N, C-alpha and C positions, 0 to 999 in steps of 0.2 A: 517785296515778294508779290507775285501775282496770285490770285485766288484760283480755285479748282471748280470745275463743273462736275458734279456727280450725277450719274444717270441711275435711278433708283427704281428697282422693281417693287411693286406693291401687290397685295392680294388680288386675285381675279373674283373673289366671291368670299371665301372664309377668312375672316381677320386673323384667325389662328396661324395663317401661313406667313404672316409679316415676320421677317427676320429681325433679330435684335440689332444686328449691324445696320439695317435700314432704318430702324427707329433712331439709333444713336446719330446716324449720318443726317437725318432730317432735323433732329434737335440741334445739331451743331452748326447747321447751315445758316447764312444770313437771310436767305430767301428761298422759298420753295416755288418752283414754276409748275403750274398745274393747268391741264387742259380746261377743267371746270372747277373752280375754286369752291363753289358750293358743295359739289360732290366730294371733293378732297377734304373739305373742312370736317366731314363726318369722321374720316379717317384720322386726321391730326388730333381731334378732340378725344377720340377713343383712346389714343396712345399718349395723351398728355403732351403733344408737341406744340409749343407756343410760337414757333417760327412763322413769320408772316407768309401768306400765300399771295402769289401774283399770277394772273391769268396769262397763259401762253397757248395760243391756238392758231389754226390756219388763218384766221381773218386779222390777226395782229402780229404774227411772227416777224414778217419783214421789217415792219415799223419798230418793233421792239429790240431788234437785233443790236443795233449800234449801242443803246443804253445798256444792255446786258453785258456786251463785251467790255464796256468802259468800267462796269461794276467789278467784273473779273480782273481786269487789269489793275484796279485800284486795291485788289487784295481780298475782295469779298468771296465767300463760298456760296455757290448756287447749287441747288439740288433740282433735277428735273424729274417729274413723275407724271404718269398718265392716269386716266380714270380707273384703269385696272391693268394689271400685269406689267410687262416690260415696255418702257417708253420707245417710241419711234416705230413700233410694229403695228402698221396701218394706224399711226397716230402722229401728231406734230412732233417737231423737235430736230429733224434732220438738218435743217439750215443752221440751227445754232451750234449743233456738234461739229458740222463741217467748218464753220467760221471760227470756232475755237482751235481746231487743228491747224487751219491756215494761219491764224494769228499766234501760233505757239503756245496756246493756253492749255494747261493740263486738263485732261478728260478722264475720269474714273468711273468704273461701274460697280453697282452694288446689285448683283443679279437677284431675281425673284421669280415668282410663278409666270408661266407663259401659256395661254390657252392653247396655242399651236402645239407645243410639246406635250402638255397634258392630254390633249385629245388623241394625238398619235399613240401615246402610251396605253391609253385604255381602249382604243378603237378595235383592237384585234386585226388591224390591216398591217402590211409590212411597213416597218418604221425605220429601217436601216438607211433608206433613201427616200427623200420626199421633196416636194415643191410647194412652197407656200405661195398662193396667188392672191391673198387678201380678199377683198370684195369684188365680186363679179359685176360687170355693168348692170345698171338698174332696168335698162330696156331690154326687152327680149331679143331683139335683133342683134344688138351688141353682145349680149350674153351668149346667144348661140354661136356668134362669130368667135368669141373667145374660147368657148368650149371645143369648137371644131379644131382650133389650133392646138388644144391640149388633148385631144382624144387618143393620140397614140403615145402619150407620155409613159415612160417606162418606170416612173416613180409614183408613189402615192401622192395624190393631189390633196391639198388642204386649203379650205376657203373659209372665211367668215360670212355669215349672211344674217340679214335682219329678218325677224319673224314674219313681217308682212310680205316679204318676198319669197319665203321658204318654198311654198307650194310651186310657185311659177318656176323658180330655179331648179327644183328637183324634176319638174316635168320637162324642162329644156334639157336637163342633163340626161334624162333617160332617153329622150328622143335623139340627141346628137351622139351620145357616147355609147348608148345601148342600155336597155332596161335590165340586162342580166349582169352588169358590171358590179362587183362587190363594193359596198359603200357603208358608211356609218354616220350617224348624226350624234354629236356629243352636245348635250343641253345642260345649261346652268351648271357648268363645272365647279366643284368644290362647294356648291350651295346645297341648301336643304333638299331641293327637288331635283338634284343631279340625275340624269339618266343617259343612257347610251342605246340608241336604236341602231341595230345592224341588220343588213339584208341586201338584196339586189336593189339597183337604183329604182327600178320600176315599182318594186314593193314600197320603198320609202316614199317615193312620189304619190302613190295611192294613200299611204298613212297621212302624209302632210296635207293632202286635199280634204281630209276629214276635219272635224271639229273637236275642240277640247282644250282644257287648260294646259296640257303638255305640248301644245303647238305654240306656246308663247315662251318668251325668255330669250336668252342669248344662245346662239347655235354655232358650232363649228361643223362644216361638212367635210367629209373625208371620202375620196373615191379612189379605189384600189388601182394598182398599175394595169396598163394595157397588157393583154396576153402578147407574148413575144411576137406573134406572127402579125399583129396589128401595129407594131411599131413603125412609124414613118420615117424613112431615111431619105426623103426626097431633098432635103436640105444639105445632104452630105455631097462632097464633090464627087464627080463621076470617077476620077482616078482612085479615090478611096473606096468607093464601092466595088469597083473592079478588082483592086488588089486585095480587099477583104474577102471577096468571093474565091479569088485564086489561092490565098493562103489559108483559108478556113479549114481546120482539121489538122493543120501541120504543127500547131502547138496549143496549149491550153487557152481557151477563149479569153480569159482576163489578161494573160500575158501578151496575147496577140493584140488585145484592145489597147493596152499601154503602148506597145511598140508602134502601132499605127497612129495612135493619138499623139504621140511625140513627133512622128514624122510629118503629119498633116497639120499639127497644131490644132487638134480637136479634143474636146474632153474625152477621156477614155470611157466614161459611162455611155456617151453618145455612141461610140464606136462598138461597145460591148452590146448595146441594144440592137445595132445593125446585125452583128454576128448571131444573136439570139434569133432574130428574124430570118436570117438565111438558114439557120439550123431548123427552124420550124417549117420552112417551106421545102426542106429537103435538098437545098442548093450546096 
């Protein structure tokens, strides 16, 4: 029998969020694959998990892949964890999971905390629809380019950001997207000094430019959806834009968005954003 790869979620801060199933899975595994074994050793010691740790990160993942697949094919059980939260979310592991699926090896998930979902829930911004963009480019020019492409997004935007780039990122976001756009900063989620700063992008940029211990730590940046009139529809086919304008008002917008989305093979949410923009302009 072949072994199984388990993708195991671990706490993003508070160790009390570790599930009993996650502990049992890590104890039963032959090997735990961790991004930073020194960091993860603290977790395993805390829960009395004696399973050996093996480093798996961006620099060794390609070389390690054949050996890990061989171990799974020999019947071993491997558990993949990240430094915090759910593996693969802006973390290594995707090549291994893909290779397991391609080889017909079982992959199972033991879900756990996620900073993305936790930040959305506590932010006070719309959470029904969101777009997670990971880390923005480190250089200002690339960061501004990425933000311009996202400025008209009709969903809440979620980013991870390093504390030493936070002020520069917020300044770029306020300049590109607009200082009045609602936003939130979730800091040190589930930890002792957890906090959520809410306000317009310009206000948060001014706050981040200051000094103080609350400017350090791990941050999730959330930016509210663009007003309907700002949603960019330039990437939609001309025929779709024309037909949407012609049929707008003939049926409920969401029903029309589904109908046009199926016909033109476009996401209904994308079409709905266009209908909202047409309505806001009085078309």
